N, C-alpha and C positions, 0 to 999 in steps of 0.2 A: 158321640152319635155313631151308631153302628151302620155299616153299609147295607144297602137293600139286598134282598134275596136275588140271586142270579149268578151269572158267570163272571169270573175275574177277567180283566183284559189279558191278552196273550201276546207274547213276543213284543213287549214294550218296556221302555225304561221310564220310571216315574221319578221325577226329581223332587226332593223334599225330605222333610223329617220322617223317619221310619214310622213312628207311632201315628202321626197325623195321616200319612198316606195309607197305612194299614186300616185305619178307621173308615176309610172310604171304600174298602173292598167288601164284597159279599161274604156272608158267613159260609163256612164249609165249602169253599170254592177251590182250595189248593190241595194237591195230593201230597207234597212233601216240601220241606224247607231245608235248604243247605246254605249255610252262611258262616262268615267269620266276622263278628262284630269288632269294632276297634278295641284293642287291648288297653288296659288302664295305664295311663301315664307313659305310653310308648311313643306316640307320634302325634303331631299336630297336623290335621288335615285341612286347616285353613278356613274352618267354618265355625261361627259362633254357636255355642250350645251343643257342640259335638259330644257324643258319648266317648268316655275315656279321659275326659278332662275334669272329672269330679275331684273334690279335695281329698277323698279317701277311697280306698279300694271297696269298702262296703257301700259307698255311694254309687260306685260303678255297678256293683251287683244289683242294687235296688233298681237302677235304671234298666238293666237288662231283664230283670224279672217283669218289669212293666211292658217291655217290648214283647216278651214271651207270652204275656197274657193276651195281647192282641193277635199274636201268631196262633194261639190256641183257638181263637174265635174264627179265623179264616181257614184253618186247617180242617180237612175232613176228619171225622171221628177216628178213622183208621189210618190217618196220616202220621208221618214221622218228622221230627225236628232234629237236624244235625247241627251242632255248634262247635266250631273250631276256635279254641281259646288258648292263649299263651299266658305265661306267668312272668313275674318280675320280682325285683328285690326292693325292700323298703329302704328309703334314705333317711327317714325320721319316724319316730313312734307315732306322730300325728297322722301318718298315712294309713295306719291300721295294723302295723306289725313292728316289732323291735327293729332298730337299724341293722341292716345287712341280713335280715331274715327274709326268706321267701314270703311273698304276700299270700300265697295259696289262693289266688284268684279263681282258678278253675274249680277247686274243691269247695270254696265258699259259694260259688254260683250253683254248683250241682246240688248242694244241700238246700239252698234257698229255693231252687226250682222244684225240688222234691217236696219241700214244705208247702209250696204253692199248688200242689196237686199233680205235678208231672211224674211220670214213671221214668226213672233213670235206668235204661236198658243196657247201656254199655258206656264204659269209660275207655275209649280207644286211645292208644298211644301212637302218635305219629313220630316215629324215629327218623330223623333227618339223615339221609345218607351222605349229604354234603353240607353238614351244619357249619355255620360260620366259626372260624377259630376264635379263641378268646385268650387274652393276656392274663386272666385271673390266675393267682397262684395259691390261694387258700381254700379252694373248693373245686369241684368238678365242673367242666364246661356244660352249659345247657344245650342239649342236642335233641330235645323232643318237645312236642306240643300235645294238647289234649283235644280229642273230639268226643263230645257227648252225644249219645243217641237217646232221644227222649220221645215218649209217646203219651197219649192221653188216656189210653185204656189198655188192658192186657192183650187184646187181640187187635191186630193191625196188619196192613199189607206189608209183606216182606218176602222177596224172592231170593232166597239163599242160593238156589241153583244158578242164578244169573251171575254170581260173583265167586263161585267156587274156584279154587286154584288147583293145578295139578299136584298130585302127591305120589311119591315113590315109597311103596310099602312092600313088605315081603308077602309072597303068595305061598300058602301051605298046601301041599299035596302029599298026604301020607308022611313019610319021614323026610322026603326031599324038600328043600327050600329053594325057591326060585325068586329072583328079584323081578318085579313087574311094575310098570308105571301105570297109574290110574289118574285120569281117564285114558283109555287107549287113544292114539292119535286121531282115529276116525270119529271119536265121540268127545274130543276135547272141547270144553266150553268156549264159546266165542263171545266177544263183546256185543255183537248184534245177533239176537235170536238164538241164544245158547240153548241146547237141549236140556230138558228137565226130566228127572226120573219121577214117576208118579207114585210107585209103591215103595215106600221107604219103611222098612221094619226094624231099623236100628242096627247097632253093631253086632247083635247076636246073629241076625240073618246074614250079615256080611261075612262073619267068621265061619258060619256054617257053609258058605259058598267058597271058602278058601281065600277070602279077601280081608284086608285090614283097613280099607278106606272106602269111602263112597265111590261108586264107579264114575261119577261125573267130577270127582275132585273133592278136596277137603274144604271145610269151613276155613275162611282166611284168618279167623281169630281176631283178637283185639289189639295186636301190635303190628303196625304197618310200616315197613321199611321203604320209604319213598324219598326221592330227592326233592329239594325245594325247586320252585319255578324258575325257569330261565327266561324271564321276560324283560325287555329293555325299554318298556314304555315308562311314562312319567307317573308311576304309581309305586308307593313304598312297599306294599306287601301284596303279592299276587298268589292265589291258590295254584298249586300244581294241578294239572289237568286230571291226573289219576286219583288225586285226593277227592275230587268231586265225582269222578266216574263211578267209583264203587258204591257210595251212598245213593247216587242217582239210579243205577241199575237195580239196586235192592229195594228201593222204596217208592219209585215213581213208575207206575205201569206204562208199558209201551202203548197200549190201547185200552180205552174204556168205552162202555156202551153210553151213547148220548142220552138214552132214556132213563136207565136206572143207575148208571155209574159203576156197574160191576166190571172189574178188569177182565180183559180177554185172556185166554190161556192157550197154550200150544196143544195141538191135537196129539193123541197117543198113537204111537206106531212102534213096531218091533224092529229093533236094530241089534243084529247079532244075537237073536233070541231073547233080548231084553225088551220089556214094554217101557218105552221112554216117551215122555211128552216132548217130542222133538219135531213134530210136524208143524204145519202152518198155524198161525194164530187163529183161534176160533172164539166166538162170543161165549162168555161164561154165563149167559142168561138166555131166556126165551123171548126177549123183547122183539127180536127180528129187525132192530133198527140199525142206525149207522153208528160209527165210532169216531172218536177223536183221541189225540195223544193225551197222556197224563201231563200235568203242569207242575213245575218246580218253581218255588219262590226264593229269591235272595233279597232280604230287606237291607243288606249292606253290600250292594252289587260291586262297588269298586271298579275294577278294570273289566268286568263282564265275563269272568271265567265260567261261572255257572251257566250263563246263557250260551256260551261257546260249546261247552260239553253237551248241554241239552240238545242243541241242534245237531251235533255229531251223532247223538244217540236217538234221534227222531222223537224227542219230547218237546213240549211247549214250555215256556218260561215266562217269568215276570220279575223285573228287577226294580228295586228302590235304591236311590243314591242321593245323599245330602249335597254333595259337591257337584255343581254343574260341569266343572272341568272334567271330572271323572266320567260323567254321563257321556260327554263328547268323546272321551278316550275310549270308552266301552263301545260306543256306536261305531267308531272308526275301526276298532279291532274286529268287531263282528262283521263289518262290511268287507274287510280284507279277507277274513276266513271264508266268506261266501264267494269270494272271487271278484268282488266289485272294487273299483279304484276308490 
């Protein structure tokens, strides 16, 4: 049964099975999804029927494709889905791969989601700066995980300027070569309200101006070097804050019109002779109505990291979690972050 039309609940934890809870949410009510579902055969979260306990890796893929089908229904057409997925090794051929072979779970899932109608926009590599050491001697240690960026349609909300990173590139002036840092310190992008350039005519115009990179910084690319989370709570696997922050800033609008749902944009102003979208947020429509924050959903909320980052970045959130103990853990963690005992 599909949820009725309307708004999704905001800043709440919903305890229960992800698919069942998703079926109770309104269609097209979520701006983006950022989540890390249970990996196959990695951990026991202590709840019957949990995802990740299927007999084979293909059974795990099938379960997640079903969850993604419900996520497609609640996502807005221009919304994005980010999936953090880890891999493992087969212990027996009956698990879906020859013994000692990689299961290729992320790759299997990406193909299955593509076949189910999703567009696979990125296969991001999270390279762990502080990966756990391994005693294995006949292969390389595993030090990365996969983050899939998926959308429903070719055009969708994506704010690249909000996640650009500083770049050091040569600046050409005649025969002289000078090292310059872009963006300049005064225009460096910030996590909150970063400036955005409005007129982007590509690399050709940049080179004609003697620049080798975008003035607000470069595209962060699809290989992210980030440490694992340093969280001491009673949860086995916790998102690093920065692993959530980048997807959130890129695909969850800071403000949207309550009437038509169009995201607000920053006003244009001249900074050092450049026309930049670096002013205050302004409505992107002519409705003349009020605004509210974009909303991010995590259907496997765990310790509540997505909710924590969403509040830091002035977005709304909604979490679903199967294990009641983890709901209590996430609530306590969020209360502590808000400054409440």
